[in-house]
C-alpha positions in Angstrom: 199.0 44.3 152.1 197.2 41.0 152.0 193.4 40.6 152.1 191.7 43.1 154.4 188.1 43.9 155.3 186.3 47.2 154.8 182.9 48.1 156.1 180.5 51.0 155.8 178.0 50.8 158.7 175.1 53.1 158.7 171.9 53.2 160.7 170.0 50.8 158.5 172.5 48.7 156.6 176.1 47.6 157.0 178.1 47.0 153.8 181.2 44.8 153.9 183.8 43.9 151.2 187.2 42.4 150.9 189.9 44.8 150.0 192.6 43.3 147.7 194.9 44.9 145.2 193.4 48.4 146.0 190.0 47.2 144.9 186.7 46.1 146.4 185.7 42.5 146.1 182.5 40.6 147.1 180.4 43.4 148.5 177.5 42.2 150.7 174.8 44.3 152.5 173.5 43.3 156.0 170.5 44.9 157.7 171.8 46.0 161.1 168.5 45.1 162.7 169.1 41.4 161.9 172.3 41.2 163.9 173.2 41.9 167.5 176.7 43.3 166.8 179.1 44.2 164.0 181.2 41.1 165.1 178.3 38.8 164.4 177.5 40.3 161.0 181.2 40.3 160.0 181.5 36.7 161.2 178.7 35.7 158.8 180.3 37.6 156.0 183.7 36.1 156.4 182.3 32.6 156.6 180.5 33.2 153.3 183.8 34.3 151.7 185.8 31.4 153.1 188.0 33.7 155.1 188.9 32.3 158.6 189.2 34.5 161.6 192.8 35.5 162.0 193.4 35.6 158.2 192.7 39.3 157.8 195.6 41.7 157.5 193.6 44.6 158.7 190.0 46.0 159.1 188.7 49.5 158.4 185.2 50.3 159.5 183.4 53.5 158.5 180.9 54.1 161.4 178.1 56.6 161.8 179.0 58.8 164.7 182.0 60.5 166.3 185.0 58.2 166.8 187.2 58.4 170.0 188.4 56.0 172.7 187.8 52.2 172.9 184.0 52.2 173.0 182.0 53.3 170.0 178.2 53.8 170.1 176.5 53.9 166.7 174.3 57.0 166.3 171.3 55.5 164.6 171.4 51.8 165.5 171.6 49.5 168.5 175.1 48.3 167.7 178.1 48.9 170.0 181.7 48.2 169.4 184.8 47.9 171.7 188.0 48.1 169.8 189.7 45.6 172.2 186.8 43.1 172.2 186.4 43.4 168.4 190.1 42.6 167.7 190.0 39.7 170.1 186.8 38.2 168.7 187.9 38.4 165.0 191.6 37.9 165.7 192.6 41.2 164.0 195.7 43.1 164.8 195.0 46.3 162.9 191.5 48.0 163.3 190.9 51.4 161.9 187.7 53.2 162.8 186.7 56.3 160.8 183.6 58.4 160.7 181.3 57.2 157.9 181.3 60.6 156.2 185.1 60.8 156.3 185.0 57.5 154.4 182.3 58.9 152.1 184.5 61.9 151.4 187.5 59.8 150.6 185.3 57.7 148.3 184.8 60.8 146.1 188.4 60.4 145.0 187.5 57.1 143.2 184.4 58.1 141.3 184.0 57.2 137.7 182.6 59.6 135.1 179.3 57.7 134.9 178.8 57.9 138.7 178.1 61.6 138.9 175.5 64.0 137.5 176.0 67.8 137.3 173.7 69.8 139.4 175.5 73.2 139.3 178.1 73.8 136.6 181.6 75.1 137.6 185.2 74.3 137.9 186.5 72.9 141.3 189.5 74.6 142.9 191.8 71.6 143.9 193.5 73.7 146.5 190.2 74.3 148.4 188.1 71.9 150.4 185.2 69.9 148.9 182.0 69.4 150.8 180.3 66.0 150.9 176.7 65.9 152.2 174.1 63.2 152.1 170.6 62.6 153.4 170.0 58.9 154.3 169.0 57.4 157.6 170.5 60.5 159.0 172.3 63.5 157.5 176.0 63.1 156.9 178.5 65.9 156.2 182.1 65.5 155.4 185.0 67.6 154.1 187.7 66.4 151.6 191.1 68.0 151.3 193.8 67.2 148.8 197.3 66.8 150.3 199.0 66.4 146.9 200.8 63.4 145.5 197.4 61.5 145.3 196.9 61.6 149.0 193.8 62.9 150.7 192.5 64.0 154.1 188.9 63.7 155.2 187.9 65.9 158.2 185.3 64.2 160.5 182.4 66.2 161.9 178.8 66.1 162.9 177.5 68.8 160.5 174.2 67.0 160.1 173.2 68.2 163.6 173.6 71.9 163.0 170.4 73.9 163.4 168.1 73.8 160.3 168.5 77.1 158.4 165.5 79.0 157.1 165.4 81.6 154.4 161.8 82.9 154.4 158.6 83.1 156.4 157.2 79.9 155.0 160.3 77.9 156.0 160.2 79.5 159.4 156.6 78.3 159.9 157.6 74.8 158.8 160.5 74.7 161.2 158.2 75.9 164.0 155.6 73.3 163.2 158.2 70.5 163.3 159.5 71.9 166.6 156.1 71.4 168.2 156.8 67.6 167.9 160.6 67.4 168.2 161.8 70.4 170.2 165.2 71.2 168.7 165.1 71.1 164.9 168.5 70.1 163.4 169.2 69.8 159.7 169.0 66.0 160.1 165.5 66.4 161.7 164.3 67.3 158.2 167.1 66.2 155.8 166.8 62.4 156.3 164.5 59.6 155.4 162.5 60.1 158.6 162.8 63.8 158.1 161.0 63.7 154.8 158.0 62.3 156.6 158.2 65.0 159.3 158.3 67.6 156.6 155.2 66.1 155.0 153.3 66.2 158.3 154.3 69.8 158.9 153.2 71.0 155.5 149.9 69.1 155.9 149.3 70.8 159.2 150.1 74.3 157.9 148.0 73.9 154.7 145.1 72.1 156.2 145.6 68.7 154.6 144.8 65.4 156.3 148.0 63.3 156.1 147.4 60.0 154.3 151.0 58.9 153.5 152.8 57.0 156.1 156.4 56.4 154.8 159.1 58.3 153.0 158.8 55.8 150.1 155.1 56.6 149.7 155.9 60.3 149.5 158.5 59.8 146.9 156.3 57.4 144.9 153.3 59.8 144.7 155.6 62.8 144.0 157.0 60.9 141.0 153.3 60.5 139.9 152.9 64.3 140.0 150.8 64.5 143.3 150.9 68.3 144.1 151.3 68.0 147.8 154.1 65.4 147.6 155.8 67.5 145.0 155.7 70.5 147.4 157.3 68.3 150.1 160.1 67.2 147.8 160.7 70.7 146.6 161.0 72.0 150.1 163.3 69.2 151.1 165.6 70.1 148.2 165.5 73.8 149.2 166.5 73.0 152.8 169.3 70.8 151.5 170.5 73.7 149.3 170.6 76.0 152.3 172.6 73.6 154.5 175.0 72.8 151.7 175.5 76.5 151.0 176.3 77.2 154.6 179.0 74.5 154.6 180.6 76.0 151.5 180.8 79.4 153.2 182.1 77.9 156.5 184.8 75.8 154.9 185.6 77.9 151.8 184.4 74.9 149.9 185.2 76.0 146.4 186.5 72.4 145.7 182.9 71.6 145.0 179.9 69.8 146.6 179.1 66.2 146.3 175.5 65.2 147.1 175.4 61.6 148.3 173.2 59.3 150.4 170.3 57.1 149.7 167.5 59.6 149.6 168.1 62.0 146.7 168.8 59.4 144.0 165.3 58.1 144.5 163.9 61.3 143.0 166.9 62.5 141.0 165.0 64.2 138.2 162.9 66.1 140.6 166.0 67.2 142.5 167.7 68.4 139.4 164.7 70.6 138.5 164.2 71.8 142.1 165.0 75.0 143.9 168.2 73.4 145.3 170.6 75.6 143.3 168.7 78.8 144.1 168.7 78.1 147.8 172.3 76.9 147.7 173.5 80.4 146.6 170.8 82.4 148.5 173.3 84.1 150.9 172.6 87.8 150.5 175.8 89.8 150.0 177.8 86.5 149.7 175.6 85.0 146.9 178.3 85.8 144.3 180.7 83.6 146.1 178.9 80.6 144.7 179.6 81.5 141.1 181.6 78.6 139.5 181.3 76.3 142.6 180.3 72.9 141.0 177.8 70.6 142.6 177.5 66.9 141.6 174.9 64.3 142.4 176.7 61.0 143.1 175.1 57.8 142.0 177.9 55.4 142.9 176.7 52.5 145.1 179.6 51.9 147.4 181.5 55.2 147.9 181.7 54.6 151.6 183.4 51.3 151.2 185.8 52.7 148.6 186.7 55.5 151.0 187.3 53.0 153.8 189.7 51.2 151.5 191.5 54.5 150.7 191.8 55.3 154.4 193.2 51.8 155.1 195.6 51.9 152.2 196.9 55.4 153.3 197.2 54.3 156.9 199.1 51.1 156.2 201.4 52.7 153.7 202.3 55.4 156.3 203.3 52.8 158.9 
């Protein structure tokens, strides 16, 4: 395969890279709000790399949302994409669209030892699925399966939109408080950048505090400076994440381990590692013992989605 393009397009940023020799080259990040379409952003990227339209052997884009048919609508941004129009505009013959968390899952196969931190100790069972879950602009959930012979399958899904699970009366009250503003409360309603702010407002309302913080970044900053209220918000966020991750392990039989990814958790990694995540993760009543030995890792790699898009493209073209 000659030079190809891979992209990882989320709700806030689009990341693009050239894929040559089974490796990423020249990664650049583009805010989606600054461009009218993926074609426009990719055109700017290719011009900067000196690659003319028509020179790409193939394109793989990891996109946030369910993939089917010709028309794709991005879940958390204004971008739209028609496969036919895209290929015509960029003079591309092979376009592969995959769910962004399918790409993220495939990216876990290329992690380096210094790109993960242990959250829960254990030994992965390579014959069982691994769960990939990550709060960012939204909440992504993916599943990784080994097919043997260094080949992998990632199962797409929309697990971030399951109902938010609760494990005690306090969490039920928080969920009900959030529901007053949002109606249905999905996992993503809380476990995302915007969800962190919703959680803060809910806890302020329940505990009689006047909310003064206005962004997720402010909540994280003051929590890292030991503000008790912000610390309580971060702690509850981590516990909810543990419950959702644990539900996925039970549903999938995910003894291949759990990878925590996304842009939110690494911003307060040390608080996360000390949080109630692990206890909530395995808080499943009669099934709590199932979690013994299931490893959980916090992923710190920058471009796992792009790596996974490259893996998907490589596997697809080698199979043709």
